[in-house]
BALOBA-1460 file (C-alpha; in Angstrom, 3 decimals):
// residues 384
<rec num="1" residu="m" x="42.729" y="14.234" z="92.399"/>
<rec num="2" residu="a" x="45.186" y="17.103" z="92.044"/>
<rec num="3" residu="a" x="43.939" y="20.603" z="92.749"/>
<rec num="4" residu="p" x="44.038" y="23.013" z="89.813"/>
<rec num="5" residu="k" x="46.449" y="25.850" z="90.058"/>
<rec num="6" residu="k" x="45.008" y="29.214" z="90.932"/>
<rec num="7" residu="a" x="45.234" y="31.989" z="88.354"/>
<rec num="8" residu="k" x="47.894" y="34.445" z="89.335"/>
<rec num="9" residu="g" x="47.714" y="38.201" z="88.864"/>
<rec num="10" residu="r" x="45.233" y="40.852" z="89.793"/>
<rec num="11" residu="p" x="41.722" y="40.725" z="88.324"/>
<rec num="12" residu="s" x="41.036" y="43.204" z="85.527"/>
<rec num="13" residu="v" x="40.131" y="46.662" z="86.726"/>
<rec num="14" residu="t" x="36.958" y="48.243" z="85.443"/>
<rec num="15" residu="s" x="35.523" y="51.584" z="86.325"/>
<rec num="16" residu="t" x="31.815" y="52.274" z="86.487"/>
<rec num="17" residu="k" x="30.360" y="55.543" z="85.314"/>
<rec num="18" residu="s" x="26.965" y="57.092" z="85.789"/>
<rec num="19" residu="n" x="25.758" y="59.985" z="83.686"/>
<rec num="20" residu="g" x="29.332" y="60.628" z="82.570"/>
<rec num="21" residu="k" x="30.551" y="60.965" z="86.160"/>
<rec num="22" residu="k" x="32.605" y="58.445" z="87.991"/>
<rec num="23" residu="k" x="31.368" y="57.014" z="91.249"/>
<rec num="24" residu="n" x="33.575" y="57.369" z="94.269"/>
<rec num="25" residu="t" x="32.575" y="54.349" z="96.376"/>
<rec num="26" residu="p" x="34.634" y="53.679" z="99.471"/>
<rec num="27" residu="a" x="36.293" y="50.241" z="99.583"/>
<rec num="28" residu="k" x="34.762" y="47.553" z="101.805"/>
<rec num="29" residu="k" x="36.848" y="44.977" z="103.543"/>
<rec num="30" residu="s" x="35.580" y="41.314" z="103.492"/>
<rec num="31" residu="k" x="36.291" y="38.829" z="106.174"/>
<rec num="32" residu="k" x="36.400" y="36.002" z="103.604"/>
<rec num="33" residu="a" x="38.828" y="37.940" z="101.514"/>
<rec num="34" residu="d" x="41.046" y="38.387" z="104.490"/>
<rec num="35" residu="d" x="40.699" y="34.668" z="105.363"/>
<rec num="36" residu="f" x="41.105" y="33.419" z="101.811"/>
<rec num="37" residu="s" x="44.682" y="32.424" z="102.279"/>
<rec num="38" residu="d" x="43.587" y="30.287" z="105.291"/>
<rec num="39" residu="a" x="41.187" y="28.072" z="103.315"/>
<rec num="40" residu="p" x="42.081" y="24.336" z="103.585"/>
<rec num="41" residu="t" x="43.958" y="22.895" z="100.663"/>
<rec num="42" residu="p" x="43.142" y="19.438" z="99.149"/>
<rec num="43" residu="s" x="44.861" y="16.564" z="100.876"/>
<rec num="44" residu="s" x="47.591" y="14.971" z="98.800"/>
<rec num="45" residu="t" x="47.535" y="11.750" z="100.898"/>
<rec num="46" residu="s" x="45.827" y="8.545" z="99.730"/>
<rec num="47" residu="g" x="42.314" y="7.789" z="101.098"/>
<rec num="48" residu="d" x="38.628" y="7.592" z="100.197"/>
<rec num="49" residu="s" x="38.150" y="9.204" z="96.769"/>
<rec num="50" residu="d" x="34.668" y="10.435" z="97.618"/>
<rec num="51" residu="d" x="36.010" y="12.169" z="100.692"/>
<rec num="52" residu="a" x="38.762" y="13.669" z="98.642"/>
<rec num="53" residu="s" x="36.399" y="14.695" z="95.898"/>
<rec num="54" residu="s" x="33.887" y="16.197" z="98.296"/>
<rec num="55" residu="g" x="36.655" y="17.979" z="100.087"/>
<rec num="56" residu="y" x="37.873" y="19.535" z="96.836"/>
<rec num="57" residu="n" x="34.356" y="20.558" z="95.735"/>
<rec num="58" residu="d" x="33.696" y="22.262" z="99.042"/>
<rec num="59" residu="d" x="36.904" y="24.228" z="98.650"/>
<rec num="60" residu="e" x="36.033" y="25.099" z="95.072"/>
<rec num="61" residu="d" x="32.612" y="26.442" z="96.007"/>
<rec num="62" residu="e" x="34.003" y="28.431" z="98.887"/>
<rec num="63" residu="s" x="36.848" y="29.824" z="96.846"/>
<rec num="64" residu="a" x="34.497" y="30.720" z="93.986"/>
<rec num="65" residu="v" x="32.276" y="32.749" z="96.261"/>
<rec num="66" residu="s" x="35.262" y="34.446" z="97.812"/>
<rec num="67" residu="e" x="36.791" y="35.327" z="94.462"/>
<rec num="68" residu="e" x="33.501" y="36.790" z="93.239"/>
<rec num="69" residu="e" x="33.145" y="38.972" z="96.292"/>
<rec num="70" residu="l" x="36.796" y="40.025" z="96.045"/>
<rec num="71" residu="s" x="36.253" y="40.933" z="92.395"/>
<rec num="72" residu="e" x="33.363" y="43.211" z="93.364"/>
<rec num="73" residu="e" x="35.422" y="44.863" z="96.082"/>
<rec num="74" residu="d" x="38.382" y="45.228" z="93.722"/>
<rec num="75" residu="e" x="36.075" y="46.979" z="91.277"/>
<rec num="76" residu="d" x="35.124" y="49.394" z="94.050"/>
<rec num="77" residu="d" x="38.800" y="49.886" z="94.886"/>
<rec num="78" residu="s" x="39.570" y="50.421" z="91.219"/>
<rec num="79" residu="d" x="36.917" y="53.141" z="91.107"/>
<rec num="80" residu="v" x="38.690" y="54.996" z="93.920"/>
<rec num="81" residu="d" x="42.123" y="54.515" z="92.403"/>
<rec num="82" residu="s" x="41.148" y="55.652" z="88.936"/>
<rec num="83" residu="e" x="39.328" y="58.677" z="90.371"/>
<rec num="84" residu="d" x="42.408" y="59.691" z="92.342"/>
<rec num="85" residu="i" x="44.638" y="59.185" z="89.337"/>
<rec num="86" residu="d" x="42.387" y="61.298" z="87.127"/>
<rec num="87" residu="k" x="42.291" y="64.001" z="89.788"/>
<rec num="88" residu="d" x="46.104" y="64.061" z="90.058"/>
<rec num="89" residu="d" x="46.366" y="64.328" z="86.275"/>
<rec num="90" residu="a" x="43.972" y="67.268" z="86.293"/>
<rec num="91" residu="d" x="46.050" y="69.013" z="88.990"/>
<rec num="92" residu="r" x="49.240" y="68.499" z="87.023"/>
<rec num="93" residu="k" x="47.616" y="69.933" z="83.909"/>
<rec num="94" residu="k" x="46.568" y="73.031" z="85.850"/>
<rec num="95" residu="k" x="50.130" y="73.574" z="87.035"/>
<rec num="96" residu="k" x="51.436" y="73.274" z="83.513"/>
<rec num="97" residu="r" x="49.115" y="75.943" z="82.218"/>
<rec num="98" residu="k" x="51.106" y="78.929" z="81.121"/>
<rec num="99" residu="a" x="50.304" y="82.400" z="82.453"/>
<rec num="100" residu="p" x="49.487" y="85.063" z="79.864"/>
<rec num="101" residu="a" x="52.794" y="86.079" z="78.305"/>
<rec num="102" residu="n" x="53.861" y="89.673" z="78.878"/>
<rec num="103" residu="k" x="54.953" y="91.763" z="75.981"/>
<rec num="104" residu="k" x="58.718" y="91.581" z="75.905"/>
<rec num="105" residu="s" x="61.488" y="92.947" z="73.790"/>
<rec num="106" residu="p" x="63.212" y="90.739" z="71.221"/>
<rec num="107" residu="g" x="65.913" y="90.093" z="73.822"/>
<rec num="108" residu="g" x="63.440" y="88.339" z="76.113"/>
<rec num="109" residu="s" x="63.397" y="90.905" z="78.944"/>
<rec num="110" residu="g" x="61.074" y="93.754" z="79.783"/>
<rec num="111" residu="k" x="63.786" y="96.345" z="79.155"/>
<rec num="112" residu="k" x="63.902" y="98.541" z="76.133"/>
<rec num="113" residu="p" x="65.960" y="97.007" z="73.329"/>
<rec num="114" residu="r" x="69.344" y="98.517" z="72.672"/>
<rec num="115" residu="k" x="69.995" y="100.275" z="69.428"/>
<rec num="116" residu="s" x="71.268" y="97.956" z="66.752"/>
<rec num="117" residu="d" x="72.686" y="98.384" z="63.327"/>
<rec num="118" residu="p" x="71.030" y="96.898" z="60.225"/>
<rec num="119" residu="g" x="73.006" y="93.691" z="60.810"/>
<rec num="120" residu="g" x="71.395" y="93.196" z="64.215"/>
<rec num="121" residu="l" x="74.546" y="93.858" z="66.274"/>
<rec num="122" residu="n" x="74.305" y="95.957" z="69.427"/>
<rec num="123" residu="t" x="75.967" y="99.335" z="69.080"/>
<rec num="124" residu="r" x="76.664" y="102.296" z="71.354"/>
<rec num="125" residu="e" x="76.949" y="105.889" z="70.312"/>
<rec num="126" residu="v" x="80.246" y="107.415" z="71.491"/>
<rec num="127" residu="e" x="81.145" y="111.020" z="71.046"/>
<rec num="128" residu="t" x="84.495" y="111.223" z="69.331"/>
<rec num="129" residu="i" x="86.747" y="114.220" z="69.857"/>
<rec num="130" residu="p" x="89.567" y="114.743" z="67.381"/>
<rec num="131" residu="k" x="93.049" y="114.294" z="68.805"/>
<rec num="132" residu="a" x="94.927" y="117.513" z="69.470"/>
<rec num="133" residu="a" x="98.584" y="117.762" z="68.524"/>
<rec num="134" residu="a" x="101.285" y="118.748" z="71.006"/>
<rec num="135" residu="p" x="102.746" y="122.266" z="70.842"/>
<rec num="136" residu="k" x="105.746" y="122.618" z="68.573"/>
<rec num="137" residu="v" x="107.792" y="124.524" z="71.150"/>
<rec num="138" residu="k" x="110.441" y="122.489" z="72.995"/>
<rec num="139" residu="a" x="109.126" y="121.283" z="76.362"/>
<rec num="140" residu="e" x="112.489" y="120.424" z="77.960"/>
<rec num="141" residu="t" x="113.233" y="123.816" z="79.451"/>
<rec num="142" residu="s" x="113.450" y="125.055" z="83.039"/>
<rec num="143" residu="i" x="111.205" y="128.003" z="82.181"/>
<rec num="144" residu="i" x="107.468" y="127.483" z="82.546"/>
<rec num="145" residu="l" x="105.985" y="127.811" z="79.069"/>
<rec num="146" residu="p" x="102.783" y="129.740" z="78.275"/>
<rec num="147" residu="t" x="101.433" y="126.575" z="76.635"/>
<rec num="148" residu="t" x="101.643" y="124.831" z="80.015"/>
<rec num="149" residu="l" x="99.445" y="127.402" z="81.743"/>
<rec num="150" residu="d" x="97.168" y="127.481" z="78.698"/>
<rec num="151" residu="f" x="96.608" y="123.717" z="78.948"/>
<rec num="152" residu="l" x="95.666" y="124.052" z="82.645"/>
<rec num="153" residu="k" x="93.298" y="126.896" z="81.809"/>
<rec num="154" residu="r" x="91.474" y="124.876" z="79.156"/>
<rec num="155" residu="l" x="91.412" y="121.818" z="81.419"/>
<rec num="156" residu="k" x="89.483" y="123.835" z="84.000"/>
<rec num="157" residu="s" x="86.729" y="124.437" z="81.418"/>
<rec num="158" residu="n" x="86.807" y="120.854" z="80.066"/>
<rec num="159" residu="n" x="87.428" y="118.723" z="83.123"/>
<rec num="160" residu="d" x="86.292" y="115.347" z="81.798"/>
<rec num="161" residu="r" x="87.961" y="112.196" z="80.510"/>
<rec num="162" residu="p" x="87.017" y="112.395" z="76.820"/>
<rec num="163" residu="w" x="88.527" y="115.868" z="76.493"/>
<rec num="164" residu="f" x="91.610" y="114.919" z="78.508"/>
<rec num="165" residu="q" x="92.214" y="111.809" z="76.410"/>
<rec num="166" residu="a" x="91.835" y="113.796" z="73.201"/>
<rec num="167" residu="h" x="94.437" y="116.299" z="74.471"/>
<rec num="168" residu="d" x="96.804" y="113.716" z="75.892"/>
<rec num="169" residu="a" x="99.670" y="114.931" z="73.680"/>
<rec num="170" residu="q" x="99.312" y="118.448" z="75.070"/>
<rec num="171" residu="y" x="99.199" y="117.087" z="78.626"/>
<rec num="172" residu="r" x="102.398" y="115.101" z="78.060"/>
<rec num="173" residu="h" x="104.077" y="118.195" z="76.673"/>
<rec num="174" residu="a" x="103.052" y="120.313" z="79.686"/>
<rec num="175" residu="l" x="104.053" y="117.564" z="82.138"/>
<rec num="176" residu="l" x="107.506" y="117.295" z="80.573"/>
<rec num="177" residu="n" x="107.922" y="121.049" z="80.928"/>
<rec num="178" residu="w" x="106.914" y="120.876" z="84.611"/>
<rec num="179" residu="t" x="109.236" y="117.930" z="85.314"/>
<rec num="180" residu="t" x="112.166" y="119.711" z="83.673"/>
<rec num="181" residu="f" x="111.467" y="122.759" z="85.831"/>
<rec num="182" residu="i" x="111.480" y="120.623" z="89.006"/>
<rec num="183" residu="n" x="114.826" y="119.037" z="88.142"/>
<rec num="184" residu="a" x="116.282" y="122.531" z="87.754"/>
<rec num="185" residu="l" x="114.716" y="123.778" z="91.021"/>
<rec num="186" residu="v" x="115.917" y="120.978" z="93.333"/>
<rec num="187" residu="p" x="119.614" y="121.984" z="93.605"/>
<rec num="188" residu="v" x="118.647" y="125.655" z="94.035"/>
<rec num="189" residu="a" x="116.171" y="124.742" z="96.786"/>
<rec num="190" residu="s" x="118.935" y="122.853" z="98.613"/>
<rec num="191" residu="e" x="120.939" y="126.096" z="98.617"/>
<rec num="192" residu="a" x="118.000" y="127.977" z="100.164"/>
<rec num="193" residu="d" x="117.469" y="125.305" z="102.857"/>
<rec num="194" residu="w" x="120.422" y="123.042" z="103.571"/>
<rec num="195" residu="t" x="118.110" y="120.370" z="105.095"/>
<rec num="196" residu="l" x="116.591" y="119.575" z="101.677"/>
<rec num="197" residu="p" x="118.268" y="116.606" z="99.957"/>
<rec num="198" residu="p" x="118.606" y="116.408" z="96.137"/>
<rec num="199" residu="l" x="115.711" y="114.078" z="95.361"/>
<rec num="200" residu="p" x="114.441" y="113.062" z="91.888"/>
<rec num="201" residu="a" x="111.352" y="114.726" z="90.450"/>
<rec num="202" residu="k" x="109.267" y="111.555" z="90.760"/>
<rec num="203" residu="d" x="109.534" y="111.800" z="94.578"/>
<rec num="204" residu="l" x="108.347" y="115.410" z="94.588"/>
<rec num="205" residu="i" x="105.694" y="115.761" z="91.882"/>
<rec num="206" residu="h" x="101.959" y="115.381" z="92.580"/>
<rec num="207" residu="r" x="99.647" y="113.410" z="90.291"/>
<rec num="208" residu="i" x="97.080" y="115.336" z="88.281"/>
<rec num="209" residu="y" x="94.370" y="112.741" z="88.944"/>
<rec num="210" residu="r" x="91.980" y="113.578" z="91.779"/>
<rec num="211" residu="d" x="90.836" y="111.121" z="94.441"/>
<rec num="212" residu="v" x="87.056" y="111.482" z="94.184"/>
<rec num="213" residu="r" x="86.048" y="108.565" z="96.422"/>
<rec num="214" residu="f" x="85.021" y="110.732" z="99.380"/>
<rec num="215" residu="s" x="84.464" y="114.026" z="97.568"/>
<rec num="216" residu="k" x="81.180" y="115.565" z="96.459"/>
<rec num="217" residu="e" x="82.981" y="117.125" z="93.509"/>
<rec num="218" residu="k" x="83.552" y="114.366" z="90.968"/>
<rec num="219" residu="t" x="85.727" y="116.178" z="88.426"/>
<rec num="220" residu="p" x="88.521" y="113.709" z="87.624"/>
<rec num="221" residu="y" x="91.520" y="116.060" z="87.275"/>
<rec num="222" residu="k" x="93.272" y="118.755" z="89.225"/>
<rec num="223" residu="t" x="93.674" y="122.054" z="87.409"/>
<rec num="224" residu="n" x="97.225" y="122.698" z="88.618"/>
<rec num="225" residu="f" x="100.707" y="121.229" z="88.570"/>
<rec num="226" residu="a" x="102.191" y="120.799" z="92.049"/>
<rec num="227" residu="l" x="105.316" y="119.649" z="93.893"/>
<rec num="228" residu="s" x="106.369" y="119.252" z="97.532"/>
<rec num="229" residu="l" x="109.921" y="119.579" z="98.853"/>
<rec num="230" residu="s" x="110.946" y="118.263" z="102.266"/>
<rec num="231" residu="r" x="113.605" y="116.128" z="103.896"/>
<rec num="232" residu="t" x="111.780" y="113.048" z="102.645"/>
<rec num="233" residu="g" x="110.088" y="114.345" z="99.502"/>
<rec num="234" residu="r" x="106.328" y="114.884" z="99.201"/>
<rec num="235" residu="k" x="105.687" y="112.219" z="101.884"/>
<rec num="236" residu="g" x="106.882" y="112.025" z="105.461"/>
<rec num="237" residu="p" x="106.500" y="113.772" z="108.830"/>
<rec num="238" residu="f" x="108.471" y="116.935" z="107.998"/>
<rec num="239" residu="c" x="107.280" y="120.381" z="106.926"/>
<rec num="240" residu="l" x="106.812" y="120.966" z="103.219"/>
<rec num="241" residu="y" x="107.660" y="123.608" z="100.672"/>
<rec num="242" residu="y" x="104.564" y="123.279" z="98.520"/>
<rec num="243" residu="i" x="104.494" y="124.949" z="95.097"/>
<rec num="244" residu="h" x="101.654" y="124.741" z="92.638"/>
<rec num="245" residu="i" x="101.024" y="126.654" z="89.437"/>
<rec num="246" residu="s" x="97.597" y="127.404" z="88.024"/>
<rec num="247" residu="p" x="96.431" y="130.325" z="85.881"/>
<rec num="248" residu="g" x="95.697" y="133.168" z="88.305"/>
<rec num="249" residu="n" x="96.092" y="130.946" z="91.392"/>
<rec num="250" residu="s" x="99.737" y="129.946" z="91.901"/>
<rec num="251" residu="i" x="101.138" y="129.804" z="95.446"/>
<rec num="252" residu="l" x="104.108" y="128.938" z="97.631"/>
<rec num="253" residu="a" x="103.034" y="127.414" z="100.971"/>
<rec num="254" residu="c" x="105.333" y="126.196" z="103.751"/>
<rec num="255" residu="g" x="104.815" y="124.336" z="107.034"/>
<rec num="256" residu="k" x="102.392" y="121.656" z="108.268"/>
<rec num="257" residu="w" x="98.809" y="121.827" z="107.065"/>
<rec num="258" residu="q" x="96.419" y="120.241" z="109.601"/>
<rec num="259" residu="p" x="98.874" y="117.720" z="111.071"/>
<rec num="260" residu="s" x="97.660" y="114.607" z="112.844"/>
<rec num="261" residu="g" x="96.516" y="114.708" z="116.453"/>
<rec num="262" residu="e" x="99.796" y="113.248" z="117.668"/>
<rec num="263" residu="e" x="101.868" y="115.716" z="115.642"/>
<rec num="264" residu="i" x="99.931" y="118.794" z="116.792"/>
<rec num="265" residu="k" x="100.234" y="117.582" z="120.388"/>
<rec num="266" residu="v" x="104.023" y="117.411" z="119.996"/>
<rec num="267" residu="i" x="104.081" y="120.944" z="118.538"/>
<rec num="268" residu="r" x="101.936" y="122.337" z="121.373"/>
<rec num="269" residu="d" x="104.104" y="120.653" z="123.995"/>
<rec num="270" residu="a" x="107.179" y="122.265" z="122.393"/>
<rec num="271" residu="i" x="105.488" y="125.694" z="122.420"/>
<rec num="272" residu="l" x="104.581" y="125.275" z="126.096"/>
<rec num="273" residu="a" x="108.168" y="124.292" z="126.868"/>
<rec num="274" residu="d" x="109.753" y="127.194" z="124.974"/>
<rec num="275" residu="p" x="107.769" y="129.483" z="122.636"/>
<rec num="276" residu="k" x="110.678" y="131.884" z="122.084"/>
<rec num="277" residu="p" x="112.224" y="130.253" z="118.934"/>
<rec num="278" residu="l" x="108.915" y="130.340" z="117.056"/>
<rec num="279" residu="r" x="108.139" y="133.881" z="118.223"/>
<rec num="280" residu="e" x="111.458" y="135.133" z="116.957"/>
<rec num="281" residu="v" x="110.941" y="133.566" z="113.525"/>
<rec num="282" residu="l" x="107.427" y="134.963" z="113.152"/>
<rec num="283" residu="n" x="108.572" y="138.491" z="114.029"/>
<rec num="284" residu="e" x="111.514" y="138.647" z="111.621"/>
<rec num="285" residu="p" x="111.103" y="141.747" z="109.391"/>
<rec num="286" residu="e" x="111.590" y="139.805" z="106.144"/>
<rec num="287" residu="f" x="109.125" y="137.159" z="107.264"/>
<rec num="288" residu="v" x="106.550" y="139.793" z="108.231"/>
<rec num="289" residu="k" x="107.056" y="141.561" z="104.902"/>
<rec num="290" residu="l" x="106.383" y="138.384" z="102.946"/>
<rec num="291" residu="f" x="103.701" y="136.728" z="105.094"/>
<rec num="292" residu="g" x="102.314" y="139.553" z="107.270"/>
<rec num="293" residu="d" x="102.141" y="140.167" z="111.002"/>
<rec num="294" residu="p" x="101.522" y="137.101" z="113.195"/>
<rec num="295" residu="k" x="98.058" y="138.352" z="114.156"/>
<rec num="296" residu="p" x="94.501" y="137.273" z="113.290"/>
<rec num="297" residu="k" x="93.548" y="138.567" z="109.848"/>
<rec num="298" residu="g" x="89.892" y="137.617" z="109.702"/>
<rec num="299" residu="h" x="88.409" y="141.151" z="109.774"/>
<rec num="300" residu="g" x="85.661" y="140.044" z="112.132"/>
<rec num="301" residu="k" x="86.020" y="136.304" z="111.484"/>
<rec num="302" residu="r" x="87.890" y="133.882" z="113.724"/>
<rec num="303" residu="t" x="91.300" y="133.192" z="112.185"/>
<rec num="304" residu="s" x="94.704" y="132.079" z="113.336"/>
<rec num="305" residu="v" x="97.859" y="134.179" z="113.426"/>
<rec num="306" residu="f" x="98.518" y="132.924" z="109.886"/>
<rec num="307" residu="g" x="95.058" y="133.929" z="108.627"/>
<rec num="308" residu="h" x="93.599" y="130.385" z="108.486"/>
<rec num="309" residu="e" x="89.994" y="129.771" z="109.522"/>
<rec num="310" residu="d" x="90.683" y="126.397" z="111.140"/>
<rec num="311" residu="e" x="91.792" y="127.790" z="114.498"/>
<rec num="312" residu="l" x="90.316" y="126.130" z="117.585"/>
<rec num="313" residu="k" x="87.271" y="127.924" z="118.962"/>
<rec num="314" residu="n" x="88.245" y="127.244" z="122.571"/>
<rec num="315" residu="c" x="91.595" y="126.664" z="124.195"/>
<rec num="316" residu="p" x="93.011" y="123.144" z="123.814"/>
<rec num="317" residu="k" x="92.436" y="120.639" z="126.603"/>
<rec num="318" residu="i" x="95.874" y="120.872" z="128.150"/>
<rec num="319" residu="e" x="96.394" y="120.895" z="131.891"/>
<rec num="320" residu="g" x="97.221" y="124.372" z="133.130"/>
<rec num="321" residu="v" x="96.205" y="126.103" z="129.876"/>
<rec num="322" residu="t" x="93.384" y="128.636" z="129.994"/>
<rec num="323" residu="k" x="92.069" y="131.218" z="127.555"/>
<rec num="324" residu="d" x="94.295" y="133.819" z="129.273"/>
<rec num="325" residu="h" x="97.521" y="131.911" z="128.564"/>
<rec num="326" residu="p" x="100.195" y="134.224" z="127.036"/>
<rec num="327" residu="d" x="100.752" y="131.839" z="124.108"/>
<rec num="328" residu="i" x="97.118" y="130.888" z="123.546"/>
<rec num="329" residu="d" x="97.282" y="132.255" z="119.955"/>
<rec num="330" residu="l" x="99.933" y="129.656" z="119.120"/>
<rec num="331" residu="l" x="98.352" y="126.841" z="121.149"/>
<rec num="332" residu="k" x="95.027" y="127.215" z="119.316"/>
<rec num="333" residu="l" x="96.675" y="126.660" z="115.924"/>
<rec num="334" residu="r" x="95.303" y="123.754" z="113.916"/>
<rec num="335" residu="s" x="97.573" y="124.353" z="110.917"/>
<rec num="336" residu="v" x="101.114" y="125.620" z="111.304"/>
<rec num="337" residu="a" x="101.650" y="126.931" z="107.789"/>
<rec num="338" residu="v" x="102.137" y="130.136" z="105.829"/>
<rec num="339" residu="s" x="101.555" y="130.918" z="102.159"/>
<rec num="340" residu="t" x="102.224" y="133.644" z="99.615"/>
<rec num="341" residu="p" x="100.728" y="134.076" z="96.131"/>
<rec num="342" residu="l" x="102.665" y="133.869" z="92.882"/>
<rec num="343" residu="t" x="101.553" y="135.916" z="89.888"/>
<rec num="344" residu="d" x="101.378" y="134.541" z="86.354"/>
<rec num="345" residu="e" x="104.120" y="137.021" z="85.383"/>
<rec num="346" residu="e" x="106.417" y="135.553" z="88.024"/>
<rec num="347" residu="v" x="105.603" y="131.987" z="86.987"/>
<rec num="348" residu="l" x="106.298" y="132.631" z="83.283"/>
<rec num="349" residu="s" x="109.403" y="134.782" z="83.817"/>
<rec num="350" residu="d" x="112.974" y="133.594" z="83.295"/>
<rec num="351" residu="e" x="113.627" y="134.493" z="86.947"/>
<rec num="352" residu="f" x="111.007" y="132.206" z="88.440"/>
<rec num="353" residu="i" x="113.520" y="129.863" z="90.081"/>
<rec num="354" residu="p" x="115.557" y="132.743" z="91.611"/>
<rec num="355" residu="i" x="112.294" y="134.287" z="92.866"/>
<rec num="356" residu="l" x="111.386" y="131.022" z="94.583"/>
<rec num="357" residu="k" x="114.860" y="130.763" z="96.070"/>
<rec num="358" residu="r" x="114.589" y="134.199" z="97.729"/>
<rec num="359" residu="k" x="111.192" y="133.374" z="99.201"/>
<rec num="360" residu="m" x="112.394" y="129.997" z="100.453"/>
<rec num="361" residu="e" x="115.409" y="131.604" z="102.141"/>
<rec num="362" residu="v" x="113.031" y="133.830" z="104.111"/>
<rec num="363" residu="v" x="110.753" y="130.991" z="105.209"/>
<rec num="364" residu="a" x="113.485" y="128.369" z="105.808"/>
<rec num="365" residu="p" x="113.995" y="129.299" z="109.523"/>
<rec num="366" residu="f" x="110.241" y="128.806" z="110.098"/>
<rec num="367" residu="v" x="110.273" y="125.377" z="108.441"/>
<rec num="368" residu="q" x="113.373" y="124.291" z="110.337"/>
<rec num="369" residu="c" x="111.876" y="125.497" z="113.649"/>
<rec num="370" residu="i" x="108.703" y="123.407" z="113.190"/>
<rec num="371" residu="n" x="110.752" y="120.380" z="112.084"/>
<rec num="372" residu="e" x="112.822" y="120.702" z="115.239"/>
<rec num="373" residu="m" x="109.636" y="120.596" z="117.295"/>
<rec num="374" residu="i" x="108.362" y="117.508" z="115.471"/>
<rec num="375" residu="m" x="111.652" y="115.625" z="115.476"/>
<rec num="376" residu="p" x="114.348" y="117.202" z="117.667"/>
<rec num="377" residu="t" x="117.939" y="116.822" z="116.563"/>
<rec num="378" residu="p" x="119.752" y="114.430" z="118.909"/>
<rec num="379" residu="p" x="122.592" y="116.056" z="120.857"/>
<rec num="380" residu="s" x="126.040" y="115.624" z="119.361"/>
<rec num="381" residu="d" x="129.233" y="114.757" z="121.169"/>
<rec num="382" residu="d" x="130.445" y="118.374" z="120.810"/>
<rec num="383" residu="d" x="127.490" y="119.635" z="122.869"/>
<rec num="384" residu="e" x="128.502" y="117.583" z="125.927"/>
């Protein structure tokens, strides 16, 4: 007699509840359940039918008992599984709970909403300054115009970008006047100092925009127009003729202002080798008349022979140099430069360029002397 096929699949899972609460009964392992797969199967060979029948019935009874016990244990297992599943679902629901929503602006952030027009578009209030027209006087002249100084004066009181942009036409007019003046000055300056080459204005003029990256004062513009003349223009290792115009504060300065450590070392070595050329220049009557005696001018304060307050407090660290050295006043210099003021009347006069030429002729030997220290002229064949 053929054995009936066993029903495949897992028995139905049922969960038991008591008083609305689920029981959490630990699963029990059964030896018969574990040995169920080892139960003898009916013999398919021919033989005594009673033996075969009794053999099958014994297996059926044994398997029935085993299945019943397994069903009970599966129910216990199902109780544990369903409890765990329900617990996991409860945990997930807790995580999905939303925290109390904070009051937010319409934009979704905690920041204050920006102003918007009736249409809902973001807007920003910008102060508008009416554009100023350029002066009607012709700017292309070698004479400094009163409108140029007037622009610099008003810039000092309104040193910000909105005002500057609104008066851009006036700035362009003043800049053109200053550039025209420079082009007229260059050939005259070459007559005062033969070492100055005829360079274009763009290599001499200074920008009006300030570098505020490392400055505590953050005003964006200079309140002067400036230029520098030298053998290589406004840049290079040589001494400068620096001219800047500003209402009530125009100057002509010449020399090297706070040169690098290597440059000042070269100058001091040249003074130690032979201080006579510089001494002679500083004591020239015309030079003294224009720039004063080469003596400290601090009136109780520590100053250099040129009146600058950046003189070294102690003697420089040079072998053989002490505070009693005869040229200690020159060796303690930090800046080798002189300056003289220029009045507004001189700046605006028709004779401004000739005035500058006379002053440059007086100071030219000083500039050439310092340049010779920095970069000595190589000996020519005629000197040998």
